[in-house]
N, C-alpha and C positions, 0 to 999 in steps of 0.2 A: 318631426313629422317625415315621412318617407321623401326621397328625392324623386325628381322625374323620372330618374333612370329606372327606380322600382316601379313606378305606376305604368312604365313602358314595356314591362316584362309581361310574357304570357300569363294567363290567369293561374295556370298549374303551377309555375316556378314562384309566383307570388304565395301561392297557398302553401307550396313546400317550405318556404323560408319562413312564413309566419308560424307554420306548425313547428318548425325547429325551434323558433324562439320561445314559442309556448311551453314546449317540453323542457327546455333549458330552465326557463324561469319558473317551472313547476318543480324543477329538481333542487333549485338552490335560489336565494334572493338574488336579485339582480347584481348587488356589489361584488357576490362571488361568482356570476356567471361567466361562462369562457365563450368568448366570441369564436375561438377555435372549434369548440363542440357544436356551435350554432352551424357553422360553415360545413362541418362534417355532416351533421344531420341533414342539412339542406341540399348537400351535394353541389355546392357551388365552389367556384375557383377561390383559392385563397388570395385575400386582398380585395376581391369584388364586393364583399360586405361594405365597405365605406362608400362605394358607389351608390348604394341603395339607402344607407342611414348614417347619420352623424356618429353614432355610437350605439352601444347596447341600450343605453337608456332611452334613446330614440326609438329604438324598436319595441321596447316595452310600453311606451307611452302609445304607440300607434296600436298594440294590441288592446290596451285599455280602452282606446277611442272605439274600437271595432265593438266591444261590450256596450260602451255607452250608446252607440248607434241603436243597438238592439233595445236598449231599455227605452229609448225615444219612441221607438216603433211600439213598444207596449204600452207606454204612457199614453200616446194618441189613440190606440185602440181601446184603452180602458175608459178614456174620457169619452169617447163615442158610445161605448157599450152602456155608460151610466149617465148619459144625456147631459155631459159637461160638469157633472157634480164632482167638483174638486176634491172634496172632502170624503167622498166615497171612493174616488180612484186613487188616492194617494196611499193609503195602507195596503192596497192590492199591489201597487206598484212596489212598495218595499218589500212584501213578501216575495214578490217574484224575484227581485235582485237578490234578496238573501237567499232565495231557493237556488238560484243560479250559481251563487257564490261557494255555496255548501255541498253542491253535488259532487259525486265522486269524479267527474271528469275535470271539474274546475277548482276543486277544494285547494288543492296543493299550490296552484297558481296564485290564488287570491291570498292564501296563508303567507306567501313568500312576498306578495305584491301590496297588500293593503296599506299597511303602516308607512311604506315608502310613498305610496300614491298620496297619503295624508300630508307628507312632509316635502314633497317635490314641488319646488315653485314651477318648473317647466310643465309637468303633469297638470297641475292645477290651472295654469294659465291656458293650456290648450282645451281643456275641458270647459273652462268658463267662456272661451270664445265659441266652443261648439254649442253651448246652452244658449248663449245670446244669440246666435244665429237661428234658434228655434223658437224664440219668445213669441213672435207674431203668431206662428201656426198654434202654439199653446193657447194663446189669449183667445183665438178665434174658436177653439173648441171648448173652453171653460164657460159654464153658464154663470154668468156674472149676477144674475138676479139672485142667486144663493149666496152671495158674499155681501158683507156690509161695507166693503171698500169698493172705491172706483179702481178698476185693474189697469192703471195707467202702466206704462213701461216701467216708470220708476218703481211704482208699487209692487209689480210683479217681480222685478229684480229683487227686491227685499223679501218677498214672500219665498221666492224660488231658493234664496240663499239660506233663509231659515229653515226651510224643509230639507234642503241638502245637508245642512248641519246636523240636523236632528238625525237623518239617515246614518251619517258618518259617525256620530256618537254611538248609535245604537249598535251598528256593526263592529265598531271598535270594540265594544263591550262583548259582543259575540265571539270575536276571535280571543280576545284575552280570557274569557271563560273557557272556551275551547282548549286553548293552551294549557289551561291549569286543570283539565278534566272535570270542571263544574258539570253537575248534573243538568241536563236539558238546557244548555245554552241558546238553543233555537227559540224555544217558546219564551225564555226570559227575554230575549231580543225584540221578538214580537211584541210582548206586553210592554216593554220599555218604550219602544217607539209609539205604540198607540196611547199610552198614557201622555207622553209629549204632545202628540197630535191632538188628544183632547184638550190638553191645557191650552193649546193654541187656538182651537176651534171655539170653545166655550168660555175660557178665561177660568182663572183660578181665584179671583177676588170675591168674596162674599158680600151680601147686601150690606152688611155693616162696615165694609172696608172702606167706604167712600167718605173722605173728611167732610164732605158737604152733606151727608145723611143726618 
């Protein structure tokens, strides 16, 4: 996460540095990214980068967190628009996230970032802390009468984790299919996620599947 010196910078200088990082991580994966290029693009003095961030991965994590903040705003807006209907809002959120990742402006960044995001403990920890900080707001907006479970903090953590895993799985399949030029990976990702969500919402066990029947 950024150091206080970064947060104390004028907004224009913050934007310039974040834009430079975004452009560099769009050019190459973070492991190959050059801090020198970021410094040059941001027009900041050499050596000042480490006054603002621990390293290039710290900057990358902060950029991902900025996207995540926007997703939370969208999530809360969708819940409000659908009267707290969790299962009506979730597929729309997934589509919004996937649309954002695949648009022309962001596609290169996420193509280079997504699989590292999956495997980075630091990034997952930061996003987990961010999610936990929003749970009370989420639960207030969700219409719990439409759910079969009591939405305690513990239960919401489990539900949120399951939805997140399903999203990551479906987005991973999108980027893998996109890499190998599979026809229409976007629709396949949407269908895969909706299938998983339907299984969660309605179950997959038939009437004859219960040993007590």
